[in-house]
N, C-alpha and C positions, 0 to 999 in steps of 0.2 A: 656463557651466562650473561644475561642483560636484563636491565630493568627500565621500564617506561615510567616516567613521572608524568601524570596526566592531570589536567585541570577540568573538573567536572562542570558541565553546564547542561542546559536543556537539550542540546543537540548531542545525543548519545553517539550518533554515527561518527562524530569528529574524533572520538576516542576508540570506538570499536574497529573502524575500518583500518587504521594503521596497525593496531595491535594484532589483528588477524591477517595482516598482509604476509605473504610468504617470505618476503625479504626482511621485514621489520619485526616480526612476531617475537616478543620477549618471553623470558621464563617467569619474570615477576612484573607486577604492576603496582605502582603507588598512586593512589587517587587522592588528590587534594580537594577537600570537600567543604564548601561553605554550609552554614546551617540550613539554608534554603534548598540545597541540593542533596540532602542526605538520602532521600528516597530514590532519586535518579542514580546516585552512586551505588546504592544497593542493587539496582537493576543491572547496571553495567558490570558490577563485580560478579553477579550470578552468571552472566554470559561469558565473561572471561574465564571464570573457574570451570565452566562446562567445556571450555576449549583448552584446558590444561595449563592455564596461566595462574600462578599464585598471586593473590591480591592482598593489598593492605590499604586501609583507608586512614587518612590523616585529617582530623577535623580541624578546621580553621575557626578560631574564636571570633575573629573580626576580619572579614575579607576587604575592609576599607582601610586597614592599618598596614601601610607599606613595610614598616619595620618588622611588625609581627609576622607578616607573610614571608619576608626574607628569612627570619629566624626559624620558621617552621620548615622551610626548604633546607636550610643548613642542618637541621636536626635529622632530616631524612638522609642527607648526604653523609652525615657522621656514621649512620648505621650501615650504609651499603658501600661506602667508598672503599675501593681497593678489593672488594669481593666480586663486584660485577661491573660491567660497562653500563654507564648511565646515559640514557637518551631522553630528551625532554620533548614532549608534544605540547606546543603552545597554542593549539587550535581552540581549545575550550576555555571555560572560566570567564571571569570579567577581565576587562582591559588592565586593571590594576594588578590582578593576580598574574596575568601574563607578563607584565613589566617586572614584577618582583622576581618571578621565577627566571626570567631571561637574564636579569642582572646577576643572579647567582650562577646561572649556567655559564655565562661569559667568564666570570671570575674563576670558575672551577674547570673551564675548558670542556664542558659537556656539549656534545652536539645537540642542536635543537632544530626542530622542523615545524613547519606549518602545513596543514592540509588544505590545498586549494580545491574547494568543493566543485567549482565550475569546470575544472579540467581533470579532476580525480588524480591530481599529482601531489606528491610529497615534495615540498620545497625546503631545502636545508638553508637555514638563515646564515650560517657562517660561510656558505659558498664553497666549502671544501669538498662537497659531494654534489654531483649533478642531480637535478630533480628527476623523479621517476614516477611512472604511472603505477597505481595500486594494482597488484596482481590478484588479490583475494576479493571475491565478491560474497557478501554475506547471504546466508540462507534466510528465508522468511522468518523461521522460528527465532533465530538469534537476533535478527534486526528488530522484530517486534518486541522481543524480550528486553532489549536495551531501553525501550521506551515504557516498560512496565506492563506490556500486554502479553497474555498467555493464550495459546490456541486452545479453545474449549474442547473441540471434538476431533483434533488432528487436522491434517491437510487433505482436502478432497481434490482429486484430479479426474474429473468425470470423463467417461468415454461413452457417448450415446450410441445406441445400436444403429445399424445401417439404415433401417427403416425410418427412424426418427431423424437421422441425418438428412435423408432425402426431403422430408417434410420441412426441416429447418431451412434448407437451401431454397425451397419453393417459397416460403414465407418471406425470405430476404429479397428474392428476385421480384416478388410481386408486392413490394411494400406500399406502393402508391394506391393500389386498388383495395387493399385489405385493412386499412387503418380503422375504419368504422366497425366492421365485424370483429376485429381483434379486441377492440374495447368492449364489445358485447360479451365476447367469450371470457375476458378477464372478470367481468362482473359475475357471470355464471359460475366461474371457478371459485370466487370468493363466497358466494351463497352456498355452494355445495360443501365447502370446507371439509371436515373429516368424514362426513356422511357419504361423500362421493356421489351424491344424488341431488338433482335440482329440477324443479318443474318449470317447463318453458311456458311463457305467457303466449297469448294468442298473437300478439304483435311479433314476438320472437319467432314463433312458428311460421309466420307469414313473411319473414324477412328473407329475401332471396340471397342476399350477400352473406348473411349468417348461415343459411342453409349450405351454401357452397363451401364455406370455411369448415363447418362441422363435418361435411363429407370428407374433406382432406384428413381431418384427425381420425374420423371413423375408419377410413381405409387403412390407416396405420395402426388400428386397434388400440388407440389411446382412449377412446370412449365409444359409446353406442347410444342410440336413441330407442327408447322403449315406450311406445305410446307418446304421451306428452312429457315424459321424463328423459333427462340426460344423465347417463350413468358413466362415471369415469372408471377405467379399468383398474386403477390403483392410485395410491397417494402420489407415487412418483409421476404417474401419468397426469394427474391433476396439476401438480406443481409445474410440470413441463408445459402444459397447455396454458397456465396462468401467466406465463412470461419466462419460465425457466428456459424455454427454447432460445431466447435471445442471449441468455447467459452462456448457454452451450455454444452458440455461434461465436461469441466474443472469445471464449476460452479456446475453442478450436482454432480460431484465427491467431491467437497469441501463440499457440503451439506451432502453427505453421511458419511463424517468423522468428522462432526461438533461435535458430542457428544464425540468421542474418543479424540479429540484434544482440547476440551473445547473452541471452536471458539465462540467468543462473538458476532461478527457482520460480515456480508459478503454481497457482492454485485457484480454485473456485469455491464459492460459498464458505468463506472463512468465518468462523465464529470465534471472536476473541473477547476476552474479559480483562478489565483493568484490575489494579490491586484491590479495589473495593468490591469487585465482583460484578461491576456494571458491564452488561454485554454490548457488543458492537458487531456489526456484520459488514463484510466486504464481498461484493459479488465476484469480482475477479481481481487478483493482485499478483504482481510479479516483481522480481528484482532484476534490474539491468543498470549498468553503469554505476553500480554501488548506490542506487537510489530505489526507493519503493514507488511503484506505480500502481494506482488504484483505479478500477473502472466500475462505475455504477451503471447498471442496466435497467432500462425502463421501457415498458410497452404501454403504460397508462397514458391517457390523454392529458397533456399538461399545457395546452395552449388556449384554454378558454379565456375570454376577456376578463372575467371576474374571478378567475382561479389563481391562487398563489402557489399551486403545487410545484411548478417548475422552480420558482424562486426558493421555496423551502428546500427542495432537493439540492439545489446548487449550494446554498448556504451550509446545509448539513454535510455535504460532500467535502466542501472546503475545510470546515472545522474538523472533520474526522481525519483528513489528510494531515493537518497540522498537529493534531493531538496524538494520533496513533503512530505517525512516522516522522514527525519533525518537519523543519522548514524545507528540507530538500525533497519531500514527497510531492509527487505530481498526480493530479486527478483528472479523470475523463468521465463524461456522461455519454453513454451510448443509448440513444433513445429512438424508438420506432417512429415517433411522431416529431415533426419539426418544432422548433421553439420560435416564439415571437422575437422580433428585433430587440425589444427591451430586455428580454431574457438572455439573448445572445450577448448583449452589451454587459449584462451582469456577469455572465460566465467569463467573459474576457477580463473584467475587472478583478474577479476572484482567481484568475489564472487557471480556470477549468477548461480543458479541451472538450469540444462538443462534436460528436459524430451522430448525425440524425438522418432518419428517413432513408432516402436512396443512397446516401453516403455509406451506409452499412455494407453495401455490396463491395465497396473497395476499402473495407476496414484495414486490410493488410497494409495498404499504402499509407493510410493515415497513421497507423501505429508506428511505422518506420519513421515518418516525419516527426511524430511526437517524441519518440524516444531519443532521436538524434538531435532534437532541439529545433526542428523546423516547424512551420505552421501548415 
């Protein structure tokens, strides 16, 4: 029987990862919670309970009062001392909270550790135990739950049929020559919307590059042309044609490197909601090295001189990574079209990895460099 004393902060992973580690997993958890962290503590407690760990929250009246903090920890000790082994996780909370808990831990001879996020290692502060790598890697549902996000419609792991797979490969291999007609097809898909029908203009009918692209999709029975009308075979076909195919390519590539990168969990088209019901979408997401990796997929043109679409996409992706998965989450933009130099600089400043245009053909290599920490 063991109990973890945890300091709750914005970074839920700091508490969840050690608690669900095969070596460290406790039977009980005591969460020390400041007034500002009540909601985060509730989310963490829910995940811990789902994993069979009994939880208790201790509300801190003033996280800036050292004496009051030490007193709160001593009260916890009085209730559990002698019944269970106590282990202290000093990774979360404020610096003052950590100092207060550490001082009590040292006096009571409780082992205390710190989670080194950069190396995924648990470091024991009293040096009586060697540091060790975390063995447990969180699933998407639990990781997202720790930050207050729930999966709206479950987890989707798409498997495109063989015919669509061939088309997808063709589009990736011919990225340079298809950028313009891909943009035109995206527009037609948007106009068709739920009706699955759209009338072609004379200019669109006369476009040789668009005609060649539509033939590729028509051969795979995703759409057909009837007079001046373009008719999609189904809503799934329309979504695939409007850019869903690049999401399939990214997801399939992630599947292909799962073994090499020890990816624990992966999904596409994640619909998540926060505690207020606000929806958010993630094209592709996976867990590796105890971190959340999020990939945004785009086929729309984003490099017009007067267009801010690329900047908006980068800022939104950066914010979603921080808000949905915490500071350790990493983001990538996979785009069919190249970015301008200024946009590439912005991506670097926001720590967003960019894989664009012809680079998509070697996405597997880029994924390995990205997850392992290289460029």
